[in-house]
A tleap script that builds the chain and sets N, CA, C and O, in Angstrom:
source leaprc.protein.ff14SB
mol = sequence {
  NMET ALA THR LYS LYS LYS HIE ASN SER LYS
  ILE TYR ASP TRP LYS CYS TYR PRO ARG THR
  SER TRP PRO TYR THR GLY ASP ILE ASN ASN
  LYS LYS TYR LEU LYS ASP ARG ALA GLU LEU
  PHE ALA GLU ALA GLY ASN GLY TRP TRP TRP
  TYR THR GLY THR LYS TYR LEU ASN ILE HIE
  VAL ASN ALA ILE LYS LYS GLU ARG GLU LYS
  LYS TYR GLY CASN
}
set mol.1.N position { 14.966 -34.262 32.830 }
set mol.1.CA position { 15.320 -33.100 32.048 }
set mol.1.C position { 14.457 -33.075 30.782 }
set mol.1.O position { 14.319 -34.080 30.085 }
set mol.2.N position { 13.890 -31.916 30.509 }
set mol.2.CA position { 13.043 -31.769 29.319 }
set mol.2.C position { 13.910 -31.657 28.068 }
set mol.2.O position { 14.966 -31.025 28.080 }
set mol.3.N position { 13.451 -32.269 27.015 }
set mol.3.CA position { 14.198 -32.170 25.752 }
set mol.3.C position { 13.568 -31.098 24.884 }
set mol.3.O position { 12.354 -30.896 24.886 }
set mol.4.N position { 14.418 -30.425 24.151 }
set mol.4.CA position { 13.917 -29.382 23.250 }
set mol.4.C position { 13.402 -30.025 21.977 }
set mol.4.O position { 14.013 -30.943 21.429 }
set mol.5.N position { 12.271 -29.527 21.522 }
set mol.5.CA position { 11.755 -29.976 20.237 }
set mol.5.C position { 12.488 -29.227 19.139 }
set mol.5.O position { 12.763 -28.032 19.255 }
set mol.6.N position { 12.792 -29.930 18.100 }
set mol.6.CA position { 13.462 -29.275 16.984 }
set mol.6.C position { 12.445 -28.428 16.228 }
set mol.6.O position { 11.373 -28.907 15.859 }
set mol.7.N position { 12.792 -27.177 16.006 }
set mol.7.CA position { 11.899 -26.248 15.317 }
set mol.7.C position { 12.069 -26.384 13.809 }
set mol.7.O position { 13.190 -26.379 13.300 }
set mol.8.N position { 10.980 -26.503 13.117 }
set mol.8.CA position { 11.028 -26.606 11.661 }
set mol.8.C position { 11.049 -25.199 11.076 }
set mol.8.O position { 9.999 -24.585 10.888 }
set mol.9.N position { 12.230 -24.695 10.794 }
set mol.9.CA position { 12.352 -23.320 10.302 }
set mol.9.C position { 11.903 -23.183 8.856 }
set mol.9.O position { 11.741 -22.064 8.368 }
set mol.10.N position { 11.703 -24.271 8.176 }
set mol.10.CA position { 11.244 -24.202 6.782 }
set mol.10.C position { 9.869 -23.539 6.707 }
set mol.10.O position { 9.565 -22.865 5.723 }
set mol.11.N position { 9.048 -23.718 7.715 }
set mol.11.CA position { 7.712 -23.123 7.728 }
set mol.11.C position { 7.811 -21.595 7.702 }
set mol.11.O position { 7.000 -20.934 7.054 }
set mol.12.N position { 8.780 -21.042 8.390 }
set mol.12.CA position { 8.902 -19.597 8.527 }
set mol.12.C position { 9.990 -18.992 7.647 }
set mol.12.O position { 10.360 -17.831 7.820 }
set mol.13.N position { 10.489 -19.762 6.727 }
set mol.13.CA position { 11.596 -19.297 5.892 }
set mol.13.C position { 11.123 -18.192 4.949 }
set mol.13.O position { 10.243 -18.423 4.119 }
set mol.14.N position { 11.692 -17.011 5.068 }
set mol.14.CA position { 11.300 -15.860 4.249 }
set mol.14.C position { 11.584 -16.088 2.779 }
set mol.14.O position { 10.968 -15.448 1.926 }
set mol.15.N position { 12.505 -16.986 2.463 }
set mol.15.CA position { 12.847 -17.230 1.062 }
set mol.15.C position { 11.753 -17.994 0.320 }
set mol.15.O position { 11.758 -18.047 -0.910 }
set mol.16.N position { 10.819 -18.583 1.058 }
set mol.16.CA position { 9.753 -19.368 0.438 }
set mol.16.C position { 8.581 -18.505 -0.024 }
set mol.16.O position { 7.749 -18.959 -0.810 }
set mol.17.N position { 8.513 -17.277 0.453 }
set mol.17.CA position { 7.406 -16.407 0.087 }
set mol.17.C position { 7.592 -15.877 -1.333 }
set mol.17.O position { 8.724 -15.698 -1.782 }
set mol.18.N position { 6.494 -15.627 -2.041 }
set mol.18.CA position { 6.624 -15.097 -3.406 }
set mol.18.C position { 7.263 -13.707 -3.392 }
set mol.18.O position { 7.028 -12.906 -2.487 }
set mol.19.N position { 8.040 -13.454 -4.374 }
set mol.19.CA position { 8.717 -12.161 -4.452 }
set mol.19.C position { 7.864 -11.171 -5.224 }
set mol.19.O position { 7.248 -11.503 -6.237 }
set mol.20.N position { 7.846 -9.970 -4.727 }
set mol.20.CA position { 7.177 -8.894 -5.442 }
set mol.20.C position { 8.239 -7.874 -5.803 }
set mol.20.O position { 9.229 -7.699 -5.093 }
set mol.21.N position { 8.018 -7.222 -6.892 }
set mol.21.CA position { 9.005 -6.242 -7.311 }
set mol.21.C position { 8.285 -5.015 -7.845 }
set mol.21.O position { 7.056 -4.978 -7.912 }
set mol.22.N position { 9.042 -4.042 -8.212 }
set mol.22.CA position { 8.521 -2.807 -8.768 }
set mol.22.C position { 7.798 -3.136 -10.065 }
set mol.22.O position { 8.410 -3.690 -10.978 }
set mol.23.N position { 6.502 -2.807 -10.175 }
set mol.23.CA position { 5.732 -3.229 -11.349 }
set mol.23.C position { 5.955 -2.375 -12.595 }
set mol.23.O position { 5.349 -2.637 -13.635 }
set mol.24.N position { 6.800 -1.375 -12.509 }
set mol.24.CA position { 7.007 -0.469 -13.630 }
set mol.24.C position { 8.445 -0.550 -14.119 }
set mol.24.O position { 9.373 -0.787 -13.345 }
set mol.25.N position { 8.606 -0.350 -15.412 }
set mol.25.CA position { 9.975 -0.249 -15.932 }
set mol.25.C position { 10.348 1.226 -15.896 }
set mol.25.O position { 9.580 2.082 -16.334 }
set mol.26.N position { 11.502 1.506 -15.383 }
set mol.26.CA position { 11.878 2.911 -15.235 }
set mol.26.C position { 11.171 3.514 -14.042 }
set mol.26.O position { 10.683 2.794 -13.171 }
set mol.27.N position { 11.116 4.820 -14.000 }
set mol.27.CA position { 10.467 5.467 -12.870 }
set mol.27.C position { 9.672 6.664 -13.350 }
set mol.27.O position { 8.496 6.529 -13.691 }
set mol.28.N position { 10.273 7.796 -13.382 }
set mol.28.CA position { 9.555 9.029 -13.701 }
set mol.28.C position { 9.169 9.122 -15.178 }
set mol.28.O position { 8.291 9.908 -15.536 }
set mol.29.N position { 9.803 8.343 -16.023 }
set mol.29.CA position { 9.495 8.390 -17.457 }
set mol.29.C position { 8.418 7.399 -17.868 }
set mol.29.O position { 8.025 7.383 -19.034 }
set mol.30.N position { 7.932 6.582 -16.963 }
set mol.30.CA position { 6.944 5.565 -17.278 }
set mol.30.C position { 5.543 6.163 -17.202 }
set mol.30.O position { 5.135 6.658 -16.151 }
set mol.31.N position { 4.802 6.120 -18.314 }
set mol.31.CA position { 3.474 6.742 -18.359 }
set mol.31.C position { 2.467 6.029 -17.457 }
set mol.31.O position { 1.624 6.681 -16.840 }
set mol.32.N position { 2.543 4.699 -17.374 }
set mol.32.CA position { 1.622 3.966 -16.505 }
set mol.32.C position { 1.883 4.316 -15.033 }
set mol.32.O position { 0.942 4.472 -14.255 }
set mol.33.N position { 3.154 4.437 -14.657 }
set mol.33.CA position { 3.502 4.834 -13.290 }
set mol.33.C position { 2.924 6.214 -12.971 }
set mol.33.O position { 2.313 6.409 -11.920 }
set mol.34.N position { 3.117 7.163 -13.877 }
set mol.34.CA position { 2.628 8.521 -13.641 }
set mol.34.C position { 1.108 8.545 -13.540 }
set mol.34.O position { 0.549 9.262 -12.709 }
set mol.35.N position { 0.434 7.760 -14.390 }
set mol.35.CA position { -1.024 7.699 -14.353 }
set mol.35.C position { -1.507 7.089 -13.030 }
set mol.35.O position { -2.395 7.633 -12.374 }
set mol.36.N position { -0.908 5.949 -12.647 }
set mol.36.CA position { -1.296 5.292 -11.396 }
set mol.36.C position { -1.025 6.182 -10.185 }
set mol.36.O position { -1.823 6.228 -9.248 }
set mol.37.N position { 0.090 6.879 -10.210 }
set mol.37.CA position { 0.457 7.768 -9.102 }
set mol.37.C position { -0.538 8.923 -8.995 }
set mol.37.O position { -0.982 9.273 -7.901 }
set mol.38.N position { -0.881 9.504 -10.136 }
set mol.38.CA position { -1.836 10.616 -10.137 }
set mol.38.C position { -3.195 10.157 -9.613 }
set mol.38.O position { -3.839 10.866 -8.840 }
set mol.39.N position { -3.629 8.969 -10.034 }
set mol.39.CA position { -4.912 8.448 -9.553 }
set mol.39.C position { -4.880 8.185 -8.042 }
set mol.39.O position { -5.844 8.475 -7.334 }
set mol.40.N position { -3.777 7.642 -7.567 }
set mol.40.CA position { -3.654 7.362 -6.138 }
set mol.40.C position { -3.722 8.636 -5.312 }
set mol.40.O position { -4.442 8.694 -4.315 }
set mol.41.N position { -2.982 9.650 -5.719 }
set mol.41.CA position { -2.995 10.900 -4.956 }
set mol.41.C position { -4.327 11.635 -5.101 }
set mol.41.O position { -4.756 12.318 -4.171 }
set mol.42.N position { -4.981 11.503 -6.246 }
set mol.42.CA position { -6.299 12.121 -6.408 }
set mol.42.C position { -7.328 11.418 -5.525 }
set mol.42.O position { -8.226 12.056 -4.975 }
set mol.43.N position { -7.192 10.107 -5.394 }
set mol.43.CA position { -8.138 9.335 -4.599 }
set mol.43.C position { -7.911 9.520 -3.100 }
set mol.43.O position { -8.860 9.728 -2.344 }
set mol.44.N position { -6.655 9.442 -2.677 }
set mol.44.CA position { -6.385 9.376 -1.247 }
set mol.44.C position { -5.717 10.619 -0.675 }
set mol.44.O position { -5.565 10.717 0.543 }
set mol.45.N position { -5.319 11.555 -1.495 }
set mol.45.CA position { -4.678 12.756 -0.992 }
set mol.45.C position { -3.249 12.513 -0.549 }
set mol.45.O position { -2.773 11.378 -0.565 }
set mol.46.N position { -2.575 13.561 -0.159 }
set mol.46.CA position { -1.213 13.432 0.315 }
set mol.46.C position { -1.243 12.927 1.755 }
set mol.46.O position { -2.090 13.349 2.542 }
set mol.47.N position { -0.343 12.047 2.096 }
set mol.47.CA position { -0.292 11.500 3.439 }
set mol.47.C position { -1.040 10.201 3.606 }
set mol.47.O position { -1.135 9.699 4.725 }
set mol.48.N position { -1.577 9.634 2.540 }
set mol.48.CA position { -2.329 8.383 2.608 }
set mol.48.C position { -1.497 7.253 3.191 }
set mol.48.O position { -2.032 6.373 3.865 }
set mol.49.N position { -0.208 7.269 2.941 }
set mol.49.CA position { 0.667 6.176 3.358 }
set mol.49.C position { 0.794 6.077 4.875 }
set mol.49.O position { 1.186 5.032 5.394 }
set mol.50.N position { 0.467 7.148 5.588 }
set mol.50.CA position { 0.497 7.072 7.052 }
set mol.50.C position { -0.527 6.068 7.559 }
set mol.50.O position { -0.322 5.434 8.594 }
set mol.51.N position { -1.628 5.924 6.830 }
set mol.51.CA position { -2.750 5.126 7.315 }
set mol.51.C position { -2.859 3.761 6.658 }
set mol.51.O position { -3.771 3.002 6.985 }
set mol.52.N position { -1.964 3.426 5.746 }
set mol.52.CA position { -2.023 2.137 5.078 }
set mol.52.C position { -1.909 1.016 6.096 }
set mol.52.O position { -1.020 1.023 6.947 }
set mol.53.N position { -2.818 0.055 6.001 }
set mol.53.CA position { -2.814 -1.077 6.918 }
set mol.53.C position { -3.531 -0.821 8.232 }
set mol.53.O position { -3.504 -1.669 9.123 }
set mol.54.N position { -4.174 0.338 8.367 }
set mol.54.CA position { -4.909 0.642 9.589 }
set mol.54.C position { -6.369 0.928 9.259 }
set mol.54.O position { -6.738 1.076 8.095 }
set mol.55.N position { -7.178 1.002 10.285 }
set mol.55.CA position { -8.594 1.312 10.082 }
set mol.55.C position { -8.803 2.773 9.680 }
set mol.55.O position { -9.888 3.146 9.234 }
set mol.56.N position { -7.773 3.592 9.837 }
set mol.56.CA position { -7.912 5.016 9.556 }
set mol.56.C position { -7.789 5.363 8.078 }
set mol.56.O position { -8.092 6.488 7.682 }
set mol.57.N position { -7.348 4.410 7.254 }
set mol.57.CA position { -7.213 4.689 5.824 }
set mol.57.C position { -8.569 5.040 5.207 }
set mol.57.O position { -8.675 6.020 4.469 }
set mol.58.N position { -9.599 4.255 5.499 }
set mol.58.CA position { -10.927 4.546 4.949 }
set mol.58.C position { -11.467 5.870 5.466 }
set mol.58.O position { -12.114 6.607 4.721 }
set mol.59.N position { -11.212 6.178 6.716 }
set mol.59.CA position { -11.657 7.458 7.275 }
set mol.59.C position { -10.976 8.607 6.536 }
set mol.59.O position { -11.624 9.592 6.181 }
set mol.60.N position { -9.691 8.482 6.307 }
set mol.60.CA position { -8.922 9.510 5.594 }
set mol.60.C position { -9.415 9.664 4.159 }
set mol.60.O position { -9.633 10.782 3.692 }
set mol.61.N position { -9.592 8.550 3.463 }
set mol.61.CA position { -10.043 8.596 2.062 }
set mol.61.C position { -11.438 9.203 1.973 }
set mol.61.O position { -11.700 10.013 1.084 }
set mol.62.N position { -12.331 8.827 2.873 }
set mol.62.CA position { -13.686 9.390 2.855 }
set mol.62.C position { -13.675 10.886 3.147 }
set mol.62.O position { -14.459 11.634 2.564 }
set mol.63.N position { -12.796 11.330 4.041 }
set mol.63.CA position { -12.691 12.767 4.328 }
set mol.63.C position { -12.196 13.525 3.092 }
set mol.63.O position { -12.680 14.619 2.803 }
set mol.64.N position { -11.240 12.952 2.369 }
set mol.64.CA position { -10.741 13.583 1.137 }
set mol.64.C position { -11.855 13.670 0.104 }
set mol.64.O position { -12.010 14.695 -0.560 }
set mol.65.N position { -12.633 12.594 -0.035 }
set mol.65.CA position { -13.742 12.592 -0.997 }
set mol.65.C position { -14.771 13.667 -0.654 }
set mol.65.O position { -15.270 14.361 -1.540 }
set mol.66.N position { -15.085 13.803 0.634 }
set mol.66.CA position { -16.060 14.820 1.051 }
set mol.66.C position { -15.535 16.227 0.768 }
set mol.66.O position { -16.285 17.099 0.329 }
set mol.67.N position { -14.245 16.441 1.021 }
set mol.67.CA position { -13.646 17.747 0.719 }
set mol.67.C position { -13.743 18.065 -0.761 }
set mol.67.O position { -14.057 19.193 -1.142 }
set mol.68.N position { -13.475 17.080 -1.588 }
set mol.68.CA position { -13.537 17.294 -3.039 }
set mol.68.C position { -14.965 17.557 -3.509 }
set mol.68.O position { -15.191 18.389 -4.388 }
set mol.69.N position { -15.940 16.835 -2.912 }
set mol.69.CA position { -17.336 17.063 -3.261 }
set mol.69.C position { -17.759 18.488 -2.925 }
set mol.69.O position { -18.465 19.130 -3.702 }
set mol.70.N position { -17.325 18.983 -1.763 }
set mol.70.CA position { -17.637 20.369 -1.377 }
set mol.70.C position { -16.987 21.357 -2.343 }
set mol.70.O position { -17.613 22.321 -2.785 }
set mol.71.N position { -15.720 21.099 -2.660 }
set mol.71.CA position { -14.952 22.028 -3.475 }
set mol.71.C position { -15.407 22.033 -4.926 }
set mol.71.O position { -15.536 23.095 -5.535 }
set mol.72.N position { -15.652 20.845 -5.485 }
set mol.72.CA position { -15.959 20.738 -6.910 }
set mol.72.C position { -17.427 20.414 -7.198 }
set mol.72.O position { -17.866 20.498 -8.345 }
set mol.73.N position { -18.176 20.049 -6.175 }
set mol.73.CA position { -19.596 19.787 -6.352 }
set mol.73.C position { -19.904 18.526 -7.123 }
set mol.73.O position { -20.955 18.438 -7.757 }
set mol.74.N position { -19.020 17.547 -7.090 }
set mol.74.CA position { -19.275 16.285 -7.820 }
set mol.74.C position { -20.090 15.365 -6.998 }
set mol.74.O position { -20.407 14.260 -7.438 }
savepdb mol mol.pdb
quit
C-alpha cells in the first residue's frame, strides 16, 4: 500500500504573502487619486481593465494613442 506524503501547506499559505491595500486615503476627495485616475483613463481609455494581464492591453493602449494622435495631432 502506498503511503501519502504529507503536504507542506505553509508553502502555499495565502497569509504569508505581502498585503496590498488601497494606496489613497479617502476616495473621491483625494487629489492624488483623481490625478492618477485621470492619467490612467487618458493613457488607456475606457475599458482598459478588460485587457489587464493579457497581451491585448498593449494593443488596446497603442490603438488609443493612435486615435489621439489623429484627433489632436500630437
